[in-house]
C-alpha positions in Angstrom: -23.9 -0.8 19.9 -22.6 0.7 23.2 -21.0 4.1 23.6 -17.6 2.5 24.4 -17.8 0.3 21.2 -18.6 3.4 19.1 -15.8 5.4 20.6 -13.3 2.6 20.2 -14.3 2.2 16.5 -13.9 5.9 16.0 -10.2 5.7 16.9 -9.7 3.5 13.8 -11.4 6.4 11.9 -8.9 8.7 13.5 -5.6 7.0 13.1 -6.2 5.5 9.7 -5.6 9.0 8.3 -2.0 8.4 9.3 -1.8 5.0 7.7 -2.7 6.2 4.2 -1.0 9.6 4.3 2.2 8.8 6.2 2.8 5.1 5.9 1.4 4.3 2.5 1.0 7.3 0.1 1.9 10.9 0.5 5.0 10.8 2.7 6.7 7.9 0.9 6.2 9.6 -2.5 7.3 12.9 -1.1 10.4 11.2 0.2 11.1 9.5 -3.1 10.3 12.5 -5.4 11.5 15.5 -3.3 13.2 14.7 0.0 15.6 12.0 -1.3 15.5 12.9 -5.0 19.3 13.1 -5.1 19.7 9.5 -4.2 19.4 6.6 -6.7 15.9 5.1 -6.7 17.0 1.7 -5.4 19.0 3.4 -2.6 16.1 5.6 -1.4 13.9 2.6 -1.4 16.5 0.8 0.7 16.7 3.7 3.2 12.9 3.8 3.5 12.9 0.1 4.2 15.6 0.6 6.9 13.6 3.4 8.5 10.6 1.1 8.8 12.7 -1.6 10.2 14.2 0.7 12.9 10.8 2.0 13.9 9.4 -1.4 14.3 12.4 -2.6 16.2 12.0 0.1 18.8 8.4 -0.6 19.5 9.1 -4.3 19.5 11.6 -3.9 22.3 9.2 -1.8 24.3 5.9 -3.6 23.6 6.0 -6.6 26.1 7.1 -4.5 29.1 4.7 -1.7 28.3 1.9 -4.2 27.9 2.7 -5.8 31.2 2.8 -2.5 33.1 -0.5 -1.4 31.5 -2.4 -4.3 33.0 -2.3 -2.5 36.3 -5.3 -0.4 37.1 -5.2 3.1 35.6 -2.1 2.6 33.4 -3.6 1.5 30.0 -5.1 4.8 29.0 -2.1 6.8 30.2 0.2 4.8 27.9 -2.3 5.1 25.1 -2.4 8.9 25.4 1.3 9.2 25.6 2.0 7.3 22.4 -1.0 8.9 20.6 0.4 12.4 21.4 3.9 11.3 20.3 2.5 10.2 17.0 0.3 13.2 16.3 3.0 15.8 17.3 5.8 14.1 15.3 3.4 13.8 12.3 2.9 17.6 12.5 6.7 18.1 12.6 7.0 16.6 9.1 5.7 20.0 7.9 9.1 21.5 8.7 11.2 19.0 6.7 12.8 20.7 3.7 13.9 19.1 0.3 17.2 17.3 0.7 16.8 16.7 4.4 16.3 13.0 4.0 18.1 12.1 7.2 15.8 14.4 9.3 12.7 13.0 7.5 13.8 9.5 8.3 14.2 10.4 12.0 10.8 12.1 12.3 9.1 9.3 10.4 10.5 6.8 12.9 9.0 8.9 15.8 5.7 8.9 14.0 5.8 5.2 13.5 6.7 4.7 17.2 3.8 6.8 18.3 1.3 5.1 15.9 2.3 1.5 16.7 2.7 2.2 20.5 -0.8 3.6 20.8 -2.2 0.7 18.8 -0.8 -1.8 21.4 -3.2 -0.3 24.0 -6.0 0.4 21.5 -6.0 -3.2 20.3 -6.1 -4.5 23.9 -9.0 -2.3 24.8 -11.2 -4.6 22.6 -11.4 -7.0 25.6 -12.7 -4.1 27.7 -15.4 -2.7 25.4 -17.2 -5.7 24.0 -18.0 -9.4 24.6 -16.1 -12.3 22.9 -19.0 -13.2 20.6 -19.0 -9.6 19.1 -15.3 -9.2 18.8 -15.0 -10.2 15.1 -17.8 -7.9 14.1 -16.6 -4.9 16.2 -13.0 -5.3 15.1 -14.1 -5.5 11.4 -16.2 -2.4 11.9 -13.2 -0.6 13.2 -11.1 -1.4 10.2 -14.0 -0.7 7.8 -14.8 2.7 9.1 -11.1 3.4 9.4 -10.9 3.1 5.6 -13.7 5.5 5.1 -12.5 8.0 7.7 -9.0 8.0 6.2 -10.4 9.1 2.8 -11.7 12.5 4.0 -8.4 14.1 5.0 -6.7 12.2 2.1 -9.1 13.7 -0.5 -8.6 17.2 0.9 -4.8 16.6 0.8 -5.0 15.4 -2.8 -7.1 18.4 -3.8 -4.6 20.9 -2.5 -1.6 18.9 -3.7 -2.9 18.7 -7.3 -4.4 22.1 -7.2 -2.2 24.2 -4.9 -3.5 27.5 -6.4 -6.8 27.1 -4.6 -5.0 27.9 -1.3 -2.5 30.3 -2.9 0.6 28.1 -2.6 2.7 25.6 -4.5 2.7 21.8 -4.6 5.5 21.4 -2.1 3.9 23.6 0.5 0.5 21.9 -0.1 2.1 18.5 0.5 3.6 19.7 3.8 0.2 21.1 4.8 -1.2 17.6 4.3 1.0 16.4 7.2 -0.6 19.0 9.5 -4.0 18.0 8.3 -3.3 14.4 9.0 -2.0 15.1 12.5 -5.0 17.2 13.4 -7.5 14.7 12.1 -5.8 11.9 14.1 -5.9 14.0 17.3 -9.4 15.4 17.1 -11.1 12.0 16.4 -9.2 10.4 19.2 -11.1 12.5 21.8 -14.1 10.1 22.1 -11.7 7.3 22.8 -10.0 9.4 25.5 -13.3 10.3 27.1 -15.4 7.2 26.8 -13.3 4.1 26.7 -12.1 2.7 30.1 -10.1 -0.1 31.4 -12.6 -2.6 32.8 -10.3 -5.5 33.3 -7.1 -5.0 35.2 -4.7 -6.2 37.9 -4.6 -4.3 41.2 -1.6 -2.0 41.7 1.3 -3.3 43.6 3.7 -1.3 45.9 6.5 -1.7 43.3 4.7 -1.9 40.0 7.8 -1.8 37.8 9.4 -4.7 39.6 6.0 -6.6 39.6 5.7 -6.0 35.8 9.2 -7.5 35.2 8.4 -10.5 37.3 5.0 -11.1 35.5 6.7 -10.6 32.1 9.3 -13.2 33.0 6.6 -15.6 34.2 4.6 -15.1 31.0 7.6 -15.7 28.8 8.4 -18.9 30.7 4.8 -20.2 30.8 3.4 -18.9 27.4 4.2 -22.3 25.8 1.5 -23.7 28.1 -1.1 -21.6 26.2 -0.5 -23.8 23.1 -3.1 -22.1 20.9 -1.9 -18.6 21.7 1.8 -19.6 21.2 1.1 -21.3 17.9 -0.9 -18.3 16.7 1.8 -15.8 17.5 4.4 -17.8 15.5 2.1 -18.0 12.5 1.1 -14.4 12.9 4.8 -13.4 13.0 5.2 -14.6 9.4 2.0 -13.7 7.6 1.5 -10.2 9.2 5.1 -9.4 8.2 4.0 -9.7 4.5 0.9 -7.6 5.1 2.8 -4.8 6.8 5.6 -4.8 4.3 3.2 -4.4 1.4 1.4 -1.6 3.2 4.7 0.3 3.8 6.6 -0.4 0.6 3.8 -0.4 -2.0 4.2 3.2 -3.2 8.0 3.3 -3.2 8.0 0.0 -5.2 5.4 1.4 -7.6 7.6 4.4 -8.1 10.6 2.2 -8.9 8.7 0.2 -11.6 7.6 3.5 -13.3 4.1 4.3 -12.0 3.5 8.0 -11.8 3.0 9.5 -8.4 -0.4 11.1 -9.2 -1.7 7.8 -10.6 -0.7 6.1 -7.4 -2.4 8.7 -5.2 -5.7 8.4 -7.1 -5.5 4.6 -7.0 -4.9 4.6 -3.3 -7.8 6.9 -2.7 -10.2 4.7 -4.6 -8.8 1.7 -2.9 -10.1 2.9 0.5 -13.7 2.8 -0.7 -13.1 -0.8 -1.9 -11.5 -1.7 1.4 -14.5 -0.5 3.5 -17.1 -3.1 2.3 -14.6 -5.9 2.2 -13.5 -5.3 5.8 -17.2 -5.4 6.8 -17.7 -8.5 4.6 -14.9 -10.4 6.3 -16.6 -9.8 9.6 -19.9 -11.1 8.3 -18.3 -14.1 6.6 -16.4 -14.9 9.8 -19.7 -15.5 11.5 -20.7 -18.1 8.8 -17.3 -19.7 7.9 -15.2 -18.8 11.0 -12.4 -16.3 11.5 -9.9 -19.1 10.9 -11.2 -19.9 7.4 -11.3 -16.2 6.4 -7.7 -15.5 7.6 -6.5 -18.6 5.7 -8.2 -17.4 2.5 -6.6 -13.9 2.9 -3.1 -15.4 3.3 -3.4 -17.4 0.1 -4.6 -14.4 -1.8 -1.6 -12.4 -0.6 0.7 -15.1 -2.1 -0.9 -14.5 -5.4 -0.5 -10.7 -4.9 3.3 -11.0 -4.4 3.6 -13.0 -7.6 1.5 -10.5 -9.5 3.5 -7.6 -8.1 6.7 -9.1 -9.5 5.5 -8.8 -13.1 3.7 -5.4 -12.6 4.9 -2.5 -14.8 1.8 -0.5 -15.8 -0.6 1.8 -14.0 -3.5 -0.5 -14.9 -1.7 -3.4 -13.2 -1.1 -1.2 -10.2 -4.8 -0.6 -10.1 -5.5 -4.4 -10.2 -2.8 -5.1 -7.5 -4.1 -2.4 -5.2 -7.7 -3.6 -5.5 -6.6 -7.2 -4.7 -4.8 -6.0 -1.6 -7.7 -4.0 -0.4 -10.1 -7.0 -0.6 -8.2 -8.7 2.2 -6.0 -6.1 4.0 -8.6 -4.9 6.5 -10.2 -8.3 6.9 -6.9 -10.2 7.8 -5.9 -7.4 10.3 -9.3 -7.2 11.9 -9.9 -10.9 12.3 -6.4 -11.5 13.5 -7.0 -9.0 16.3 -10.3 -10.5 17.3 -9.1 -14.1 16.9 -6.3 -13.4 19.4 -8.5 -11.3 21.6 -10.9 -14.2 22.2 -8.0 -16.5 23.3 -6.4 -14.3 25.9 -7.3 -13.8 29.6 -9.1 -10.4 29.8 -7.4 -9.3 33.0 -4.0 -9.8 31.3 -5.1 -8.5 27.9 -2.3 -5.8 27.7 0.3 -8.3 28.7 -0.8 -10.7 25.9 -1.4 -8.0 23.4 2.1 -6.7 24.2 3.4 -10.1 22.9 0.9 -9.9 20.0 2.5 -6.6 19.0 6.1 -7.7 19.6 5.6 -10.7 17.3 3.9 -8.5 14.7 6.4 -5.7 14.9 9.5 -7.9 15.0 8.1 -9.6 11.9 7.6 -6.2 10.3 11.4 -5.6 10.6 12.1 -8.6 8.5 9.9 -7.8 5.5 11.1 -4.2 4.8 14.6 -5.3 5.6 14.4 -8.0 3.0 13.0 -5.6 0.4 15.7 -3.1 1.3 18.6 -5.5 1.1 17.5 -7.2 -2.1 16.8 -3.9 -3.7 20.2 -2.6 -2.8 22.1 -5.7 -3.8 20.4 -6.5 -7.0 19.3 -3.0 -8.0 15.9 -4.5 -8.7 13.0 -4.0 -6.2 11.0 -6.8 -7.8 13.2 -9.5 -6.2 12.5 -8.1 -2.7 8.7 -8.0 -3.3 8.7 -11.6 -4.6 10.5 -12.9 -1.5 7.6 -11.8 0.7 5.5 -14.7 -0.8 7.6 -17.2 1.2 6.6 -15.4 4.5 2.9 -15.8 3.6 3.4 -19.5 2.8 5.1 -20.3 6.1 2.5 -18.3 7.9 -0.3 -20.3 6.2 1.1 -23.7 7.1 1.7 -22.7 10.7 -1.7 -21.0 11.1 -3.6 -24.1 9.8 -1.8 -26.2 12.5 -3.1 -24.1 15.4 -5.1 -26.2 17.9 -8.0 -23.9 18.7 -10.3 -24.9 21.6 -13.9 -24.9 20.5 -14.8 -22.7 23.5 -12.9 -19.9 21.8 -15.4 -19.8 19.0 -12.6 -19.1 16.5 -12.0 -22.6 15.0 
């Protein structure tokens, strides 16, 4: 494994701390139990869904243009650093949010989501710079796998001080706020190898007027993308199935809270789940070599349909255990293989441009799922209906994905 590959994988180790603490576990529960405790449970769930929808809308609007500009020599890493810093700094700012300030919490959370997702546009596209096509499934899977393990270290420390705040001479609320500082610091420190060692090896030469050139190339790509039939079909399928994946990640804990699962139970379950996710993310990479990435992504989508149905009937901590373990068997695998599946189809010198579209399809999709959960939760007063509706997105995604004409040269069929 090369130095660039190791440094690239380590960024998954770094930013996955954000995924579990801010997107999935600590902040959503803190929002429900402390920040927005004065609101009705279904209403706070709705507002959390809206916050996720707004954050993904913003990055969706920016993604294609940013990706097109970043294809020019020297721009990719600058954009990556800018969004990474926005994400880490705004995550640290969550420390200052006080109980009852739910509007402020939502605003800062949207900034963290913008930084996290924006940096990932360029991080994902760097996969074409740091490795060869035949290794992409494996390297991408290693990234997600080690990301799960890396995320557990700051998460365990956070849980220890939240559940035993006396060990640092404070209370539970202060300990929870300190966990946001810990998450931000972990994310930044382990991003340093990526900043130092990963470089843009494929690019387009700079033009005298790069912004105008980027707009023209973006327009040309939008007009001609239908000529890349496999890529176009994949993006449509991805739009649907990744929506369900992202929605489950973002809404799992607030939904668990609504159906009566204790916060401490959920935190412990989510911690254990990271150790389950690690081997399965690696396993998906190995199985993709034997059965193909296409087959393994299809398997994961069908499993998620079952997960949505199971979640509708869930009402005990044990069932939340089962649900979380099922999710973690496929979450890292479907994300990693989708990234490498797409990476093997796109032209390397235009990787940012194409990954900009990859992210816009993924992020626009991620608006729909949380919005569905939010709307159905608010209208019906029952979060279960919103969760069940996500199964339809997976089914549509599966049908479209299986219809993708994949050239054999891509080694992804």
